[in-house]
C-alpha positions in Angstrom: -96.8 -58.3 20.2 -93.8 -56.3 21.4 -93.4 -52.7 20.4 -90.5 -52.4 17.9 -87.4 -51.1 19.6 -86.9 -48.4 17.0 -88.8 -45.4 15.7 -88.0 -43.0 12.9 -89.1 -39.5 13.7 -90.4 -37.5 10.7 -89.7 -33.9 10.1 -86.4 -33.5 12.0 -83.3 -31.9 10.7 -82.5 -29.6 7.8 -79.9 -30.5 5.2 -78.4 -28.7 2.3 -78.1 -29.9 -1.3 -76.2 -32.9 -2.4 -78.5 -35.7 -1.4 -78.8 -37.6 1.9 -75.8 -36.9 4.1 -76.0 -40.5 5.4 -74.6 -41.8 2.1 -71.7 -39.4 1.9 -69.4 -40.3 4.8 -68.7 -42.4 7.8 -71.0 -43.3 10.6 -69.8 -42.1 14.0 -70.8 -43.8 17.2 -70.5 -41.5 20.3 -70.7 -43.1 23.7 -69.1 -44.6 26.8 -67.6 -48.0 27.6 -70.6 -49.7 26.1 -69.5 -48.3 22.7 -65.8 -48.4 23.4 -65.8 -52.2 24.1 -66.8 -52.6 20.4 -69.3 -55.4 20.8 -72.3 -53.6 19.3 -70.0 -51.7 16.8 -68.7 -55.1 15.5 -72.2 -56.4 15.1 -73.4 -53.2 13.4 -70.5 -53.4 11.0 -71.4 -57.0 10.1 -75.0 -55.9 9.3 -73.8 -52.9 7.3 -71.3 -55.0 5.3 -74.1 -57.4 4.4 -76.7 -54.9 3.5 -74.7 -51.9 2.3 -71.4 -53.1 0.8 -68.8 -50.4 0.5 -70.7 -48.1 3.0 -69.4 -49.6 6.2 -67.0 -47.0 7.6 -67.8 -46.7 11.3 -65.8 -44.6 13.8 -65.8 -45.7 17.5 -65.8 -42.5 19.6 -66.7 -44.3 22.9 -64.7 -43.5 26.0 -65.0 -45.7 29.1 -66.6 -43.9 32.0 -67.6 -40.9 29.8 -70.5 -38.8 30.9 -72.7 -36.4 29.0 -72.5 -33.5 31.4 -69.5 -33.8 33.6 -65.8 -34.2 33.0 -63.9 -37.1 34.4 -63.3 -37.1 38.2 -59.7 -36.3 39.2 -59.1 -39.9 40.2 -60.3 -41.2 36.8 -58.8 -38.9 34.1 -59.2 -41.6 31.4 -63.0 -41.1 31.6 -62.4 -38.0 29.5 -64.1 -34.6 29.0 -67.8 -34.4 29.1 -69.4 -35.5 25.9 -71.1 -32.1 25.4 -67.5 -30.7 25.4 -65.9 -33.2 23.0 -68.8 -33.9 20.7 -68.3 -31.3 18.0 -64.5 -31.6 17.7 -64.3 -35.4 17.8 -67.3 -36.1 15.6 -66.9 -33.4 13.0 -63.2 -32.3 13.3 -61.3 -34.9 11.2 -63.4 -36.2 8.3 -66.9 -36.0 6.9 -69.6 -37.7 8.9 -72.9 -38.7 7.4 -74.6 -40.2 10.4 -74.2 -40.1 14.1 -75.5 -42.7 16.6 -75.6 -41.6 20.2 -75.6 -44.1 23.1 -74.5 -42.4 26.3 -76.0 -41.3 29.6 -75.8 -44.2 32.0 -72.6 -42.9 33.7 -74.3 -39.6 34.5 -76.7 -41.7 36.5 -74.4 -44.3 37.9 -71.3 -42.3 38.9 -72.9 -40.2 41.7 -74.0 -43.4 43.4 -70.7 -45.3 42.9 -67.9 -42.7 42.9 -67.4 -40.6 46.0 -65.8 -37.8 43.9 -68.9 -37.7 41.8 -71.4 -37.6 44.7 -72.4 -34.0 43.9 -72.8 -34.6 40.2 -76.3 -36.0 40.3 -78.3 -34.9 37.3 -82.0 -34.2 36.8 -84.0 -35.6 33.9 -84.2 -32.1 32.4 -80.5 -31.6 32.5 -79.6 -35.0 31.0 -82.3 -34.6 28.3 -80.9 -31.2 27.3 -77.4 -32.5 27.1 -78.3 -35.5 24.9 -80.7 -33.5 22.8 -77.9 -31.0 22.0 -76.1 -33.7 20.0 -79.0 -33.8 17.5 -79.0 -30.0 17.2 -75.2 -29.9 16.6 -75.4 -32.8 14.1 -78.1 -31.0 12.1 -76.1 -27.8 12.0 -73.4 -29.9 10.3 -75.8 -31.3 7.8 -75.7 -34.7 9.5 -78.5 -37.0 10.6 -78.5 -38.3 14.2 -80.0 -41.4 15.9 -80.4 -41.7 19.6 -80.4 -44.9 21.7 -82.0 -44.7 25.1 -80.0 -45.2 28.2 -79.9 -48.9 28.8 -81.2 -50.6 31.9 -78.8 -51.3 34.8 -81.0 -52.7 37.5 -79.0 -55.1 39.6 -75.8 -53.1 39.3 -74.4 -51.7 42.5 -74.8 -48.1 41.2 -78.5 -48.5 40.6 -81.0 -46.7 42.8 -84.7 -46.0 42.6 -83.9 -42.3 42.1 -81.6 -42.9 39.1 -84.1 -45.4 37.6 -86.8 -42.7 37.7 -84.5 -40.2 35.9 -83.5 -42.9 33.4 -87.1 -43.8 32.5 -88.2 -40.2 32.3 -85.3 -39.2 30.0 -85.9 -42.2 27.8 -89.6 -41.5 27.4 -89.0 -37.8 26.5 -86.1 -38.5 24.1 -88.6 -39.4 21.3 -90.8 -36.4 21.7 -88.7 -33.6 23.1 -85.5 -33.8 20.9 -84.8 -33.4 17.2 -83.2 -36.8 16.6 -84.0 -38.4 13.3 -84.6 -41.9 14.8 -85.0 -43.4 18.3 -83.9 -46.8 19.5 -85.4 -48.2 22.7 -82.7 -50.3 24.4 -85.1 -51.5 27.1 -87.0 -53.2 24.3 -83.7 -54.6 22.9 -82.0 -55.7 26.2 -84.5 -56.1 29.0 -86.3 -59.2 30.2 -90.0 -58.9 29.3 -91.0 -60.4 32.6 -88.9 -58.1 34.9 -90.9 -55.8 37.1 -88.1 -53.3 36.8 -86.3 -53.2 33.5 -83.1 -55.2 33.7 -80.7 -56.6 31.1 -81.3 -60.3 30.4 -78.7 -62.6 32.0 -77.4 -63.7 28.6 -76.8 -60.1 27.5 -74.4 -58.6 30.0 -70.8 -59.1 31.2 -71.8 -60.0 34.7 -72.3 -56.5 36.2 -75.8 -56.0 34.7 -74.6 -52.8 33.1 -72.3 -53.5 30.2 -73.6 -55.6 27.4 -71.5 -58.6 26.3 -71.2 -59.8 22.6 -74.7 -61.2 22.6 -76.0 -57.9 24.1 -74.0 -56.0 21.5 -75.7 -58.1 18.8 -79.1 -57.2 20.3 -78.2 -53.5 20.3 -77.1 -53.7 16.6 -80.2 -55.6 15.6 -82.3 -52.8 17.2 -80.3 -50.0 15.6 -80.4 -51.4 12.1 -84.1 -50.8 11.4 -83.6 -47.2 12.5 -80.7 -46.8 10.1 -82.3 -48.4 7.0 -84.6 -45.4 6.1 -81.7 -43.0 6.6 -79.4 -45.1 4.4 -82.0 -45.9 1.8 -80.9 -43.4 -0.8 -77.3 -44.7 -1.0 -75.7 -46.1 -4.1 
């Protein structure tokens, strides 16, 4: 039997009075192009409308090419500022947020191998883990619960290297035990072919580049995220 692709992590976070923050405001999805494309957001909204009518407000804060730790290269300004720089102002600056879902990190691994300008931006597992883990800490300081998705597999993409795969797998393993997220979603379990020697997105789940999930892949992500959200949304009206 496959390990479920989600895990709720007990004992994380500290929240003030007023009940569960997850039922008070919108859900914010912070990420890169995988989020900006909207496939998994649309699928998640369908699940939320079905199970939690009236509690489906979801904000898409994905930016194509965005990285956790580095700003956009000069030649690609649309990739935006590093997520560690924009997280607080974009997630908590405009309206109340009751829950944050984090799905970002693949570009920190892929860009140094695929963009000459980013060749010196290679990150270690410790650095990437610290950057992603900070999103949980900031969320909790704002009284908000946070869910993390692991960095998805991208074996077969031109930017994949054995070195980046080693960092990806180490970060993904440590996210569940060395950060304070309230729940953890394993996207290898959700997207990868069970039989692959190296985790790779199933042919039916990506857009052709083995990196970006297509609508079917988006549905697979949403289906993996929902079991992590249900306990956090359980106290809602």
